[in-house]
RODREN-25062 format. One record per atom (N, C-alpha, C): residue in three letters; x, y, z. Coordinates in steps of 0.001 Angstrom, whole numbers, padded with zeros to 6 digits, always signed. Last residue first. Layout:
BEGIN
AlaXYZ/...
This chain:
BEGIN
Lys+004227+010440-009788/Lys+004367+009960-011077/Lys+003311+008786-011302/Leu+003636+011484-007173/Leu+003177+012223-008248/Leu+003321+011465-009672/Ala+005245+010032-005524/Ala+003879+009924-005518/Ala+003128+010574-006645/Lys+007918+010837-006203/Lys+007200+009688-006677/Lys+005898+009412-006617/Glu+007704+013590-004970/Glu+008032+013428-006463/Glu+007306+012131-007036/Ala+007523+012717-002485/Ala+006640+013387-002818/Ala+006512+013286-004392/Met+010202+011524-002097/Met+009150+010811-002083/Met+007872+011343-002745/Ala+011855+013866-002758/Ala+011881+013015-003476/Ala+010752+011897-003343/Ala+011107+015316-000148/Ala+010610+015960-001547/Ala+010741+014846-002681/Phe+012043+013694+001626/Phe+010725+013874+001585/Phe+010131+014360+000354/Lys+014780+013980+001107/Lys+013988+012592+000952/Lys+012534+012801+000901/Gly+015026+016630+001853/Gly+015318+016174+000525/Gly+014577+014831+000143/Pro+014439+016729+004654/Pro+013594+017395+003621/Pro+013829+017066+002150/Ser+014872+014681+007006/Ser+015379+014838+005661/Ser+014190+015317+004502/Tyr+015105+012957+009584/Tyr+014902+014018+009289/Tyr+015468+014415+007856/Ser+013944+009387+009145/Ser+014904+010463+009570/Ser+014275+011850+009192/Ser+013269+006840+007437/Ser+013218+007218+008781/Ser+014223+008246+009225/Phe+011340+006063+004382/Phe+012798+006378+005247/Phe+012348+006854+006639/Ser+010280+004342+001623/Ser+010150+004727+002984/Ser+011584+005144+003276/Asp+008091+003185-001079/Asp+009215+004044-000813/Asp+008978+004243+000950/Lys+005873+001827-001476/Lys+006908+001860-002551/Lys+008014+002568-002136/Ile+003757-000625-000207/Ile+004725+000270+000116/Ile+005691+000539-001156/Glu+000571-000929-001642/Glu+001842-001339-001472/Glu+002812-000316-001068/Gly-002018+000198-002373/Gly-001936-000751-001004/Gly-000582-001435-000865/Asn-001464+002085-004360/Asn-002395+000772-004598/Asn-002140-000359-003333/Ile+001210+003100-002547/Ile+000354+003327-003860/Ile-000200+001962-004000/Val+002594+004974+000146/Val+001702+003691-000249/Val+000831+003921-001431/Leu+005508+005664+001687/Leu+004876+006067+000528/Leu+003856+004681-000022/Leu+006182+006599+004882/Leu+006066+005413+004010/Leu+005070+005802+002786/Phe+008554+007743+007201/Phe+007478+008204+006333/Phe+007468+006933+005428/Thr+009025+008494+010635/Thr+009238+007479+009546/Thr+008172+007795+008466/Pro+010973+010492+012827/Pro+009859+010314+011866/Pro+010190+009194+010882/Met+011212+007619+014942/Met+010327+008629+014233/Met+011286+009783+013826/Ser+011177+004042+014905/Ser+011713+005325+015109/Ser+010896+006254+014226/Asp+009633+001767+014413/Asp+010349+001721+015620/Asp+011129+003111+015612/Ile+006648+000080+012994/Ile+007693+001690+012965/Ile+008275+001477+014389/Ser+005447-001764+011534/Ser+006579-002213+012275/Ser+007449-000900+012487/Tyr+002875-001605+010678/Tyr+003917-001168+009650/Tyr+005270-001350+010354/Gln+001372-002364+012811/Gln+001053-002917+011417/Gln+002236-002879+010614/Glu+002094-000836+014927/Glu+002531-002292+014809/Glu+002403-002935+013332/Val+001191+001554+014112/Val+002380+001500+014352/Val+003004-000178+014266/Ala-001627+000944+014112/Ala-000958+001162+012598/Ala+000637+001224+012843/Gln-001944+000293+016918/Gln-002323-000635+015824/Gln-001446-000401+014451/Glu-001467+002842+018004/Glu-000732+001819+018275/Glu-000856+000464+017008/Cys-001995+005735+017887/Cys-002182+004704+016855/Cys-001212+003411+016974/Ile-000564+007474+019856/Ile-002203+007158+019762/Ile-002471+006025+018903/Asp+002034+007399+019658/Asp+001389+007131+021024/Asp+000022+007099+020932/Val+002303+008015+017042/Val+002819+006714+017332/Val+002112+006276+018751/Asp+000131+009653+015051/Asp+000974+009824+016278/Asp+001220+008558+016814/Ile+000318+010320+011771/Ile-000017+009436+012619/Ile+000711+009517+013831/Leu-001030+012167+008992/Leu-000007+012230+010184/Leu-000552+011560+011325/Leu-000944+011372+005740/Leu-001820+010903+007126/Leu-000752+011149+008110/Val-001363+013042+002850/Val-000396+012795+003761/Val-001284+012568+004965/Thr-002341+012284-000610/Thr-002719+012624+000793/Thr-001533+012202+001754/Phe-002110+013623-003928/Phe-001753+012632-002823/Phe-002102+013168-001491/Arg-003745+015266-005299/Arg-002808+014612-006151/Arg-002221+013254-005185/Gly-005368+016935-003437/Gly-006027+016191-004679/Gly-005067+015167-005379/Ala-002574+019176-002999/Ala-003727+018675-002575/Ala-004608+017960-003835/Asn+000174+019897-003266/Asn-000257+018854-004058/Asn-001813+018295-003731/Glu+000407+021974-001491/Glu+000826+022093-002717/Glu+000230+021280-003873/Lys-000183+020505+000956/Lys-000965+021527+000348/Lys-000882+021955-001008/Ala+002158+018822+001018/Ala+000721+018331+000922/Ala-000130+019488+000437/Lys+004055+020675+001534/Lys+004212+019933+000223/Lys+002697+019323-000130/Glu+003388+021837+004215/Glu+003472+022833+002678/Glu+003333+021744+001223/Glu+003518+019668+005631/Glu+002063+020300+005389/Glu+002407+021326+004223/Val+006290+019046+005328/Val+005412+017852+005015/Val+003879+018746+004523/Ile+007315+021252+006557/Ile+007705+020828+005493/Ile+006858+019977+004633/Pro+006075+021223+009116/Pro+005698+022350+008178/Pro+006135+021933+006803/Lys+007402+018644+010126/Lys+006049+018928+009949/Lys+005552+020094+008971/Met+010102+018494+010692/Met+009436+018053+009397/Met+008200+018399+009077/Leu+010184+019296+013322/Leu+010887+020044+012075/Leu+010358+019862+010943/Lys+008777+017372+014673/Lys+008399+018876+014634/Lys+009001+019719+013544/Cys+010467+015413+014220/Cys+009355+015320+013621/Cys+008650+016661+013523/Pro+012891+015970+015599/Pro+012795+016029+014211/Pro+011662+016088+013453/Gly+011553+015924+018385/Gly+012045+017014+017791/Gly+012092+017034+016260/Cys+008745+014228+019751/Cys+009668+014187+018694/Cys+010276+015234+017905/Trp+006460+014297+021045/Trp+007771+014752+021826/Trp+009016+014663+020832/Thr+004254+013921+019646/Thr+004538+015142+019991/Thr+005710+015438+020848/Ala+005442+011952+016640/Ala+005169+011938+018098/Ala+005352+013497+018556/Thr+004703+010130+013603/Thr+005308+011303+014271/Thr+004984+011038+015888/Phe+004660+008972+010345/Phe+004486+008432+011637/Phe+005491+009578+012690/Phe+002946+009494+007602/Phe+004028+010141+008473/Phe+003750+009811+009891/Leu+002412+008093+004563/Leu+002076+007953+006009/Leu+003252+008433+006812/Ile+000869+009301+001890/Ile+002106+009300+002409/Ile+001777+009216+003717/Ile-000631+007519-000945/Ile-000937+008138+000485/Ile+000659+008076+001060/Pro-002146+007789-004213/Pro-000889+007777-003415/Pro-001195+008455-001952/Lys-005646+007132-004355/Lys-004511+007834-004790/Lys-003451+007658-003872/Gly-007513+005362-003294/Gly-007233+005454-004762/Gly-006148+006284-005227/Lys-007393+005554-000486/Lys-006395+004556-001058/Lys-006481+004536-002847/Lys-008891+007101+000939/Lys-007978+007771+000287/Lys-007218+006873-000703/Glu-010707+005484+002454/Glu-011256+006550+001680/Glu-010089+007006+000507/Glu-008682+003943+003878/Glu-009770+003026+002870/Glu-010275+004265+002093/Phe-007714+005768+005333/Phe-006868+005075+004688/Phe-007675+004430+003548/Val-009840+006721+006983/Val-009241+007727+006216/Val-008367+006877+004924/Lys-010240+004304+008539/Lys-011253+004740+007731/Lys-010729+005696+006564/Lys-007923+003672+009957/Lys-008497+002666+008991/Lys-009490+003373+008041/Phe-007646+005870+011441/Phe-006677+005579+010583/Phe-007308+004737+009443/His-009942+005619+013288/His-009813+006973+012141/His-008894+006596+011041/Asp-008912+003410+014420/Asp-010230+003271+013659/Asp-010215+004453+012735/Asp-006706+004705+015927/Asp-006422+003494+014898/Asp-007986+003287+013941/Asp-006987+008371+015801/Asp-006936+006843+016542/Asp-006839+005770+015492/Asn-006783+010592+014493/Asn-007188+010696+015815/Asn-006969+009400+016584/Ile-004741+012217+012052/Ile-005226+010862+012399/Ile-005533+011049+014047/Val-004746+014866+010194/Val-004507+014315+011300/Val-005423+013056+011799/Val-003860+014822+006683/Val-005061+014731+007703/Val-004483+014080+009011/Ser-003177+017097+003919/Ser-002880+016274+005268/Ser-003887+016086+006081/Met-002798+017256+000531/Met-003772+017554+001764/Met-003296+016787+002589/
């Protein structure tokens, strides 16, 4: 399942609701070409694994507190959070790395 985050308060609320299962944070931007290419790949994998992990789509231009909290400085950036801890991360267009991250989320 993927959730589009509307603002920092929404991020905090959804993160708290979903933290019992793995969460993949997808930091993106409307103007980011590689982000646009990754989005359908991410959404398909999230749909295939609905209920097993959640992907939060976070626009860096809207959710400035989340960007600061996780020290995001490039897009796309992906963070795998399990039990409140970052277990994996990468910052690039890489369907292969995303697939590997999704597999880690399922373990």
